[in-house]
C-alpha positions in Angstrom: -0.1 0.0 -0.1 1.5 3.3 -1.1 1.3 6.9 0.3 -1.8 7.5 -2.1 -3.9 5.1 -0.4 -2.4 5.5 3.1 -3.2 9.2 3.5 -7.2 8.8 3.3 -7.1 5.8 5.6 -5.2 7.8 8.1 -7.9 10.5 8.0 -10.6 7.7 8.6 -8.8 6.3 11.6 -8.0 9.7 13.2 -11.7 11.0 12.7 -13.0 7.9 14.1 -10.7 8.1 17.2 -11.6 11.9 17.4 -15.3 10.8 17.4 -14.8 8.3 20.2 -13.0 11.0 22.2 -15.6 13.7 21.6 -18.3 11.3 22.6 -16.6 10.5 26.0 -15.2 14.0 26.9 -17.4 16.4 25.1 -20.8 15.7 26.5 -21.4 18.9 28.1 -20.2 21.1 25.1 -23.0 23.0 23.4 -21.6 22.5 20.0 -21.0 18.9 20.5 -23.8 17.5 18.2 -23.1 19.7 15.1 -19.2 19.1 15.5 -19.9 15.3 15.9 -21.9 15.4 12.5 -19.0 17.4 10.9 -16.4 14.9 12.1 -18.6 11.9 10.8 -18.8 13.7 7.3 -15.0 14.0 7.4 -14.5 10.3 8.0 -17.0 9.4 5.3 -15.0 11.7 3.0 -11.9 9.9 3.9 -13.4 6.4 3.5 -15.0 7.4 0.1 -11.7 8.8 -1.2 -9.9 5.5 -0.1 -12.5 3.5 -1.9 -12.1 5.6 -4.9 -8.5 5.5 -5.2 -8.4 1.7 -4.4 -11.0 1.0 -7.2 -9.8 -1.3 -10.0 -11.7 0.5 -12.8 -12.7 4.1 -13.5 -16.3 3.2 -13.5 -16.2 2.0 -9.9 -14.1 5.0 -9.0 -16.7 7.3 -10.4 -19.4 5.6 -8.1 -17.3 6.4 -5.1 -16.2 9.8 -6.3 -19.9 10.9 -6.4 -20.1 10.0 -2.7 -17.0 12.0 -2.1 -18.7 15.1 -3.4 -21.8 14.3 -1.4 -19.5 14.1 1.8 -17.9 17.5 0.9 -21.1 19.4 0.7 -22.6 17.9 3.9 -19.3 18.5 5.8 -19.3 22.1 4.7 -23.1 22.5 5.9 -22.2 20.8 9.1 -19.3 23.0 9.8 -21.5 26.0 9.3 -24.0 24.4 11.9 -20.9 24.1 14.2 -19.8 27.6 14.0 -23.1 29.1 14.8 -23.6 26.5 17.8 -20.0 27.4 19.0 -20.6 31.2 19.0 -24.3 31.2 20.2 -25.5 32.9 17.1 -29.2 32.1 16.1 -30.1 32.8 12.6 -33.6 32.6 11.5 -35.3 29.3 11.1 -36.6 30.1 7.5 -33.0 31.0 6.5 -31.8 27.5 7.8 -34.7 25.8 6.0 -33.8 27.5 2.8 -30.0 26.8 3.0 -30.7 23.0 3.9 -33.2 22.8 0.9 -30.7 24.4 -1.5 -27.9 21.9 -0.4 -30.0 19.0 -0.6 -30.9 20.1 -4.1 -27.2 20.4 -4.9 -26.6 16.6 -3.5 -29.5 15.4 -5.5 -27.5 16.6 -8.7 -24.6 14.5 -7.9 -25.7 11.3 -9.6 -26.0 13.3 -12.9 -23.3 14.2 -15.1 -23.7 17.9 -14.4 -21.2 17.9 -11.5 -18.9 14.9 -12.5 -19.1 13.2 -15.7 -16.5 10.7 -15.4 -13.0 9.8 -14.1 -9.6 10.1 -15.6 -6.1 8.9 -14.8 -3.6 11.8 -13.9 0.1 11.6 -13.0 -0.7 11.3 -9.4 -3.7 8.9 -9.5 -7.3 9.1 -10.5 -9.1 12.4 -10.9 -12.7 13.6 -11.8 -13.8 14.8 -15.3 -15.7 18.0 -14.6 -19.2 18.6 -15.7 -20.8 22.0 -16.5 -22.0 22.8 -13.0 -18.7 21.7 -11.3 -17.5 25.2 -10.6 -20.9 26.3 -9.3 -21.0 23.1 -7.1 -17.5 23.9 -5.6 -18.4 27.4 -5.1 -21.6 26.2 -3.1 -19.3 24.1 -0.9 -17.0 27.1 0.0 -19.9 29.4 0.9 -20.8 27.7 4.4 -17.1 27.7 5.1 -16.4 31.4 4.3 -19.8 32.3 6.2 -18.4 30.2 9.3 -14.9 31.8 9.2 -16.6 35.3 9.0 -18.7 34.3 12.1 -15.6 33.1 14.0 -13.6 36.0 13.0 -16.1 38.7 14.3 -16.9 36.8 17.4 -13.2 36.4 18.1 -12.6 40.0 17.6 -15.3 41.2 20.0 -14.8 38.5 22.7 -13.6 39.5 26.1 -12.8 36.0 27.2 -9.0 35.0 26.5 -9.8 31.3 26.4 -12.4 31.8 23.8 -10.2 33.8 21.8 -7.5 31.2 21.7 -9.9 28.6 21.1 -11.3 30.4 18.1 -7.8 31.0 16.8 -7.1 27.3 16.7 -10.3 26.6 14.7 -9.5 29.6 12.4 -6.0 28.4 11.8 -7.3 24.8 11.0 -9.9 26.2 8.7 -7.2 28.0 6.7 -5.3 24.9 6.2 -8.4 23.1 5.2 -9.2 25.7 2.7 -5.7 25.4 1.1 -5.8 21.7 1.2 -9.3 21.5 -0.3 -8.4 23.9 -3.1 -5.6 21.8 -4.2 -8.0 18.8 -4.5 -9.9 20.7 -7.3 -7.0 22.1 -9.3 -5.8 19.0 -11.0 -9.3 18.6 -12.4 -8.9 22.1 -14.0 -5.5 20.9 -15.6 -3.1 22.4 -13.0 -0.5 19.9 -11.9 -0.6 19.9 -8.1 -0.7 16.9 -5.6 -4.1 16.9 -3.9 -3.7 17.9 -0.1 -7.3 18.1 0.8 -7.0 15.0 3.0 -4.0 16.5 4.9 -5.7 19.8 5.4 -8.8 17.8 6.8 -6.6 15.8 9.1 -4.9 19.1 10.5 -8.2 20.9 10.9 -10.0 18.1 12.6 -7.2 17.6 15.0 -7.0 21.4 15.8 -10.7 21.9 16.2 -11.1 18.9 18.6 -8.3 20.1 20.7 -10.0 23.5 20.9 -13.4 21.8 21.8 -11.9 19.6 24.5 -8.9 21.3 26.1 -9.4 23.9 28.8 -6.0 25.4 28.9 -4.7 26.0 25.3 -1.3 27.4 24.2 -1.4 30.6 22.2 -1.1 30.1 18.5 1.8 32.5 18.8 3.7 30.4 21.2 2.9 27.3 19.1 4.3 29.1 15.9 7.3 30.1 17.8 8.0 26.7 19.2 7.1 25.1 15.8 9.7 27.3 13.8 12.4 26.7 16.2 11.8 22.9 16.1 11.4 22.8 12.3 14.6 24.7 11.8 16.5 22.3 14.1 15.1 19.1 12.3 15.8 20.7 8.9 19.4 21.4 9.9 20.0 17.8 11.3 18.4 16.2 8.3 20.4 18.4 6.0 23.6 17.5 7.7 22.6 13.9 8.0 21.4 13.6 4.5 24.4 15.4 2.9 27.0 13.2 4.9 25.2 10.1 3.8 25.2 11.1 0.2 28.8 12.1 0.4 29.9 9.0 2.0 28.0 6.8 -0.4 29.7 8.5 -3.3 33.0 8.1 -1.8 32.7 4.5 -0.7 30.9 3.5 -4.0 33.8 4.9 -5.9 36.3 3.1 -3.8 34.2 -0.2 -3.9 34.1 -0.4 -0.3 31.4 -2.3 1.7 29.1 0.7 1.4 26.1 -0.5 3.6 28.2 -1.4 6.7 30.1 1.8 6.5 27.0 3.9 5.9 25.4 2.2 8.9 28.1 2.9 11.2 28.2 6.4 10.2 24.6 6.8 10.6 24.6 5.6 14.1 27.6 7.9 14.9 25.6 10.9 13.5 22.4 10.0 15.4 24.4 10.0 18.6 25.9 13.3 17.9 22.5 14.6 16.7 21.0 13.6 19.9 23.7 15.2 22.2 23.4 18.5 20.0 19.7 18.6 19.8 18.9 20.4 23.0 21.8 23.1 22.8 20.7 23.6 19.1 17.2 23.9 20.0 18.1 26.6 22.7 20.1 28.5 20.2 17.5 28.4 17.5 14.6 29.3 19.9 16.6 32.5 20.9 16.9 33.4 17.2 13.4 32.9 16.7 12.4 34.9 19.8 14.5 37.8 18.5 12.1 37.9 15.6 8.9 37.6 17.8 9.9 39.8 20.6 12.0 42.5 19.1 11.1 45.1 21.8 11.3 42.9 25.0 13.8 40.5 23.9 16.5 42.4 25.9 14.5 42.5 28.9 13.6 38.7 28.6 17.3 37.9 28.5 18.1 40.2 31.6 15.3 38.6 33.3 16.7 35.1 32.7 20.1 36.2 33.7 18.7 37.7 36.9 17.2 34.4 37.9 20.7 32.9 37.8 22.6 35.5 39.6 23.3 36.3 43.3 22.4 39.8 44.6 23.1 42.1 47.4 20.6 41.1 50.1 21.6 44.2 52.3 19.1 46.5 50.6 15.8 44.4 50.2 13.9 47.3 49.0 16.0 48.1 46.0 16.2 44.4 45.1 12.3 44.0 45.1 11.9 47.3 43.2 14.4 46.2 40.6 12.8 42.7 40.1 9.2 44.1 39.8 10.3 46.7 37.0 12.4 43.9 35.1 9.4 41.4 35.1 7.1 44.3 33.9 9.3 45.2 31.0 10.1 41.7 30.0 6.5 40.4 30.1 4.9 43.8 29.1 2.5 43.7 31.8 0.2 46.6 33.0 1.7 46.3 36.4 3.5 43.9 38.8 3.1 43.7 42.5 5.4 42.0 45.1 3.7 41.1 48.5 5.7 39.9 51.4 4.7 38.6 54.8 4.5 41.4 57.2 4.8 41.0 61.1 1.1 41.1 61.4 0.9 37.8 59.4 -0.7 39.4 56.3 0.8 39.8 53.0 1.4 43.6 51.9 2.9 45.5 49.0 6.6 46.2 49.2 7.3 47.0 45.6 5.2 47.6 42.5 5.1 49.0 39.0 1.3 49.4 38.8 -1.1 51.8 40.5 0.8 53.8 43.0 -2.1 54.6 45.2 -3.6 51.0 45.4 -3.4 49.1 48.7 -3.5 45.3 48.9 -3.6 43.5 52.1 -4.1 39.6 51.8 -4.8 37.7 55.0 -2.9 34.6 55.6 -6.3 32.6 55.9 -7.5 34.1 52.6 -8.4 31.2 49.9 -5.7 32.6 47.5 -2.9 32.5 50.2 -4.1 29.1 51.3 -4.0 27.7 47.7 -0.5 29.1 46.9 0.8 27.7 50.2 -0.2 24.2 49.2 0.9 24.5 45.6 4.0 25.3 43.5 2.3 26.2 40.3 0.9 29.7 39.2 -2.9 30.7 40.0 -4.9 32.4 37.3 -7.8 34.7 37.8 -10.1 32.9 35.4 -9.6 29.9 37.9 -10.5 32.3 40.9 -13.7 33.4 39.1 -14.8 29.8 38.3 -13.8 27.6 41.4 -16.4 27.8 44.3 -13.6 27.6 47.0 -12.1 31.1 46.1 -15.5 32.8 46.5 -15.0 32.6 50.2 -12.5 35.6 49.8 -13.5 38.6 51.6 -15.4 41.5 49.7 -12.5 44.0 50.5 -9.7 41.6 49.1 -11.8 40.7 46.0 -12.5 44.4 45.3 -8.6 45.3 45.7 -7.7 42.7 43.2 -10.4 43.5 41.0 -9.2 47.2 41.0 -5.9 46.2 39.6 -7.2 43.6 37.1 -5.1 40.9 38.7 -4.3 38.1 36.2 -1.7 35.9 37.5 -0.4 35.0 41.1 3.0 33.5 41.5 4.0 32.1 45.0 7.6 32.6 46.6 8.3 29.8 48.7 11.2 29.3 51.2 13.6 26.1 51.3 11.2 24.7 53.8 8.2 25.3 51.5 6.7 28.1 53.5 5.0 30.8 51.6 7.1 34.1 52.2 5.6 36.3 49.5 3.9 36.5 46.0 3.8 38.2 42.7 0.6 39.4 41.3 0.8 40.4 37.6 -1.9 42.5 36.0 -3.3 41.7 32.5 -0.7 42.1 29.7 -0.5 45.3 27.7 -1.8 43.4 24.6 -4.7 42.0 26.6 -3.4 38.5 25.7 -3.1 35.7 28.3 0.4 35.0 29.7 2.1 31.9 28.0 3.2 28.9 29.6 6.8 30.1 28.9 6.1 33.5 30.7 4.8 31.6 33.7 8.0 29.3 33.8 10.3 32.5 33.6 8.5 34.2 36.4 8.4 31.1 38.5 12.2 30.8 38.1 12.5 34.4 39.2 10.2 33.8 42.1 12.2 30.8 43.2 15.4 32.8 43.2 13.7 35.7 44.8 12.4 33.5 47.6 16.0 32.4 48.3 17.2 36.1 48.2 14.2 37.1 50.6 15.2 34.3 53.0 18.9 35.3 53.0 17.8 38.9 53.4 15.4 38.1 56.3 18.1 36.0 58.1 20.5 38.9 57.5 18.1 41.5 58.9 17.2 39.2 61.7 20.9 38.7 62.6 21.5 42.4 62.3 18.5 43.3 64.5 19.4 40.7 67.0 22.9 42.1 67.3 21.4 45.6 67.7 19.1 44.4 70.3 21.8 42.5 72.1 23.9 45.7 72.1 21.0 47.8 73.2 20.1 45.4 76.1 23.8 45.3 77.1 24.0 49.3 77.2 20.6 49.2 78.9 21.7 46.8 81.6 25.0 48.7 82.1 23.1 52.0 82.6 20.6 50.1 84.8 23.3 48.7 87.1 24.6 52.2 87.4 21.1 53.4 88.2 20.5 50.7 90.8 23.8 51.4 92.5 22.8 55.2 92.6 19.2 54.5 93.7 20.2 52.1 96.6 23.4 54.2 97.6 21.5 57.5 98.0 19.0 56.3 100.6 21.7 54.1 102.3 24.1 57.0 102.7 21.1 58.9 104.2 20.6 56.0 106.6 24.1 55.8 107.6 24.7 59.6 108.0 21.4 60.0 109.9 22.3 57.1 112.3 25.9 58.3 112.8 24.5 61.6 113.8 22.2 60.2 116.4 25.1 58.2 117.8 27.7 61.0 117.9 25.4 64.0 118.7 24.6 63.3 122.3 23.3 67.0 122.7 20.7 66.6 120.0 17.2 67.9 120.8 14.3 65.6 120.5 13.1 67.5 117.5 16.3 66.9 115.7 16.3 63.3 116.7 12.8 62.8 115.3 13.8 64.5 112.0 16.8 62.0 111.9 14.5 59.1 112.4 12.0 60.1 109.8 14.9 60.5 107.4 16.0 57.0 108.3 12.4 55.7 107.8 11.9 57.4 104.5 15.2 56.2 103.1 14.5 52.6 104.3 10.9 52.8 102.6 12.6 53.9 99.4 15.2 51.1 99.5 12.3 48.6 100.2 10.4 50.0 97.2 13.4 49.6 94.9 14.1 46.1 96.1 10.4 45.2 95.7 10.6 46.5 92.1 13.7 44.2 91.4 12.0 41.2 92.8 8.8 41.8 90.9 10.9 42.1 87.6 12.7 38.8 88.6 9.3 36.9 89.1 8.1 38.3 85.8 11.3 37.1 83.9 11.0 33.6 85.4 7.2 33.5 85.2 6.6 33.4 88.9 4.2 36.4 89.2 1.1 34.7 90.7 -2.2 36.5 91.0 -5.0 36.0 93.5 -8.1 36.9 91.6 -11.4 38.0 93.0 -14.4 39.8 91.9 -14.0 43.6 93.1 -15.0 47.0 92.1 -12.2 49.1 90.5 -13.7 52.2 92.2 -12.6 51.0 95.7 -9.0 50.3 94.5 -8.8 53.8 92.9 -10.1 55.5 96.1 -7.6 53.7 98.2 -4.7 54.6 96.0 -5.8 58.3 95.7 -6.0 58.5 99.3 -2.5 57.2 99.8 -1.1 59.8 97.4 -3.2 62.9 98.5 -0.3 64.3 100.3 2.0 64.1 97.3 -0.7 65.9 95.2 -1.3 68.5 97.9 2.5 69.1 98.2 2.7 70.3 94.5 -0.7 71.9 94.6 -1.9 69.4 92.0 -5.5 68.4 91.7 -6.7 65.0 91.1 -10.1 64.7 89.5 -11.9 61.3 89.3 -14.9 60.5 87.2 -16.2 57.0 88.0 -19.8 56.2 87.0 -22.0 54.8 89.8 -23.1 51.7 87.8 -19.7 50.1 86.9 -19.8 46.3 86.8 -17.3 44.3 89.0 -13.9 43.1 87.4 -11.9 40.0 88.4 -8.7 41.4 89.8 -5.7 40.9 92.1 -6.2 43.8 94.4 -2.7 44.2 95.6 -1.3 44.1 92.1 -3.9 46.4 90.4 -3.3 49.0 93.2 0.4 48.7 92.4 -0.2 49.6 88.8 -2.7 52.6 89.9 0.0 53.6 92.3 2.7 53.6 89.7 0.6 55.4 87.1 -0.6 58.1 89.7 2.8 58.8 91.1 4.4 59.1 87.7 1.6 61.7 86.8 2.4 63.5 90.2 6.3 63.4 89.5 6.2 64.5 85.8 3.3 67.1 85.8 4.0 70.7 86.9 3.0 72.2 90.1 -0.5 73.6 90.2 -1.7 71.2 87.2 -4.9 69.1 87.0 -4.6 65.2 86.6 -7.8 63.4 85.5 -8.8 59.8 86.3 -11.7 58.3 84.3 -13.2 54.8 84.1 -15.5 53.8 81.3 -17.3 50.4 80.2 -17.3 49.2 76.7 -17.4 45.9 74.7 -17.2 43.8 77.9 -14.2 45.7 79.4 -13.5 48.6 81.8 -11.0 51.2 80.5 -9.2 53.0 83.2 -7.4 56.2 81.9 -5.2 58.6 83.6 -4.4 62.0 81.9 -1.4 64.1 83.1 -0.1 67.5 82.1 3.5 66.3 81.5 5.5 66.9 78.3 4.2 64.8 75.5 6.0 61.4 75.0 7.5 61.2 71.7 6.7 58.4 69.2 10.2 56.9 69.7 9.8 56.7 73.4 6.5 55.2 73.0 7.9 52.1 71.2 10.2 51.3 74.2 8.2 52.9 77.1 7.0 49.6 78.6 10.4 47.9 78.2 12.4 46.9 81.5 15.2 49.3 82.4 13.9 52.0 79.8 13.6 55.5 80.8 12.4 58.2 78.4 13.1 61.7 78.2 16.5 63.6 78.4 19.4 63.4 80.9 18.1 66.3 82.8 14.7 64.9 83.3 16.1 61.5 84.4 18.2 63.5 87.0 15.2 65.4 88.2 13.1 62.3 88.5 14.9 59.3 89.8 13.8 55.8 89.3 14.9 52.2 87.9 12.5 52.3 84.8 10.7 49.2 85.9 7.3 50.6 87.0 5.8 50.7 83.6 7.2 47.2 82.4 5.9 45.6 85.6 2.5 47.4 85.3 2.2 46.1 81.7 2.9 42.4 82.7 0.3 42.7 85.6 -2.4 44.0 83.1 -1.5 41.4 80.5 -1.9 38.6 83.2 -5.4 39.9 84.0 -6.1 39.6 80.3 -6.1 43.5 79.5 -4.0 45.8 77.7 -2.1 49.0 78.6 -1.0 52.0 76.4 -0.3 55.4 76.2 -1.7 58.3 73.9 0.0 61.7 73.7 -1.0 65.1 72.2 1.4 68.0 72.1 0.3 70.6 74.6 -2.2 68.3 76.3 -0.1 65.8 78.1 -0.3 62.1 78.0 -3.2 59.6 78.7 -2.2 56.2 80.2 -5.0 53.6 79.5 -5.4 50.0 80.6 -8.2 47.8 80.2 -9.8 44.9 82.4 -12.3 42.2 81.5 -15.8 42.7 83.1 -16.7 39.9 85.7 -20.2 38.6 84.9 -22.4 36.2 87.0 -26.1 35.1 86.6 -27.5 37.3 89.4 -26.2 40.4 88.1 -23.1 42.7 88.8 -22.7 44.7 92.0 -22.0 48.2 91.4 -19.1 50.5 92.7 -21.3 52.6 95.2 -22.9 49.4 96.7 -19.6 47.7 97.3 -18.1 50.9 98.7 -20.8 51.3 101.2 -20.6 47.7 102.3 -16.8 48.2 103.0 -17.5 51.2 104.9 -20.0 49.3 107.1 -17.5 46.5 107.7 -14.9 49.0 108.7 
């Protein structure tokens, strides 16, 4: 069996296989039925041509040739039905009825000699002898094909769906090949010497159309063309070299009367091994050459991006590295915008570099479906998948609107060596509005892989640097703290020693003088006890041994008690302490001693740092199941820099002069924060220039079924007990 008979048989086998595949996998497609009939017509076309070509006489060949012409017309008609089903166009029923009636009439003319009057033998095989209506019949076969092509071109032009555009491109490309192949079938009958390639065109079209029907994620035609050209050039070069060497060796060895076949076999094997070895490098070289033709404007950036993914970079300036990366990706892939999001301290992913809309804000939670999906996958995520897959619909409305605002198209994960998601690239749609190719995705993935390593190195470098700074800061702080402790203990100890010495040595001291010395010793001893107590509390906090004895209690009673203890201090500086405590406050679960320690520390600080004659205001409010206790002073506003470290152990804000004026160890606020946190609350400070500082802490409300006791009731009960 020669090629003349094999080609139509290949079409029959291929179309039957495609029919089976379509029946199994294309059940849900709207155009399945019309495309099934079209494929069936193509299989009959191939079968009838095979029977015609294998006929022993021209008479039997004419019999099968007339069936071929019937299959051609029916295939053309079914193709038109396929295009209107695929695009969703609905022509008028009367138009379809008239078209079908016309083509049924044309098919009825086939048995007459008006279309084909006989068969003849040509240089390539059997060919029809045309009748008087042959040209009109052929033209009528082209009309549905041309109409279908016009419908596809219009639909493809106005379609906003990238997938449908690419699908249409496959079918249009197949139609062009089928047109060219079908035309070559008719030319020999008109006296033009050309081998008929209609069967080949049909095979290519059927394959492309079936792939377009059944495949979800299709390569763009431009990508296929690029790949095809590069592979074709490599194959052409290898065959040229291979054939040339075989021809040359055959000539040499034939002249020398050597055992030609054995030598040629040996050389062929050797050349094949060399060709296989050189195939990949040659393909890479030719692909670069072809890419230069296709990507004249962005080839330079593509090459830079590829080199970037293979180089090491300076990790000391993470912001500059991030900015350079997104700019290079944007230029190489010609995107509308690229956004690099990294994991923040809050656990969310936020923008650190971008080339898109400058004012846009994107904040993706670590629990959002997109982040969760990227965490468990290594492949890119497309926006079209997000729109279609129900899992992604759980994304918050805020995140969805942020991503829609930038027209996000592609999400690329950045993962550490341990597989943890440390960031992601978000690419807007391309400037050409075409979908990113698989090559584009692979290139960005390689950059993301490299970038993830750089980010991990930069993170470790920054962590090591910050730890070094923190250790240095702690060392300086502890050194300063030791000096402060020595001074804070030395001062009252000196006072105690000098006062006691004077009592021993001054025999003639009056009772008033002795009382003043005793008060001085008592005051200094009390101050030392306070400082030692602070140190012990800090030690308990650091070893986790600060135990609380919680009981339901009114916060108002503790405020009253601490205020009465410090009344003399406020009076000495002519300061006014105002308290605003509502009468219906619920009780809170607290450790009386520790909460009063916090109040004592905050009130004494307000007294020490506020000027004489100023007003200090204490307020208690209820909200969201918590009590908020706030103390506003009239001191200089605390700077933002000091606020960050104000509650750290050993830290004392302000300048040297203020630290000299107001002694202390810098432990009171650190201890207060730990006490409040152990109560399940929070403490912070708010400042406003010219209006002082407001220290606020929160405590959880204690609830019980029989209701809450209020502050006045409990206070009255305590007074009765006393």
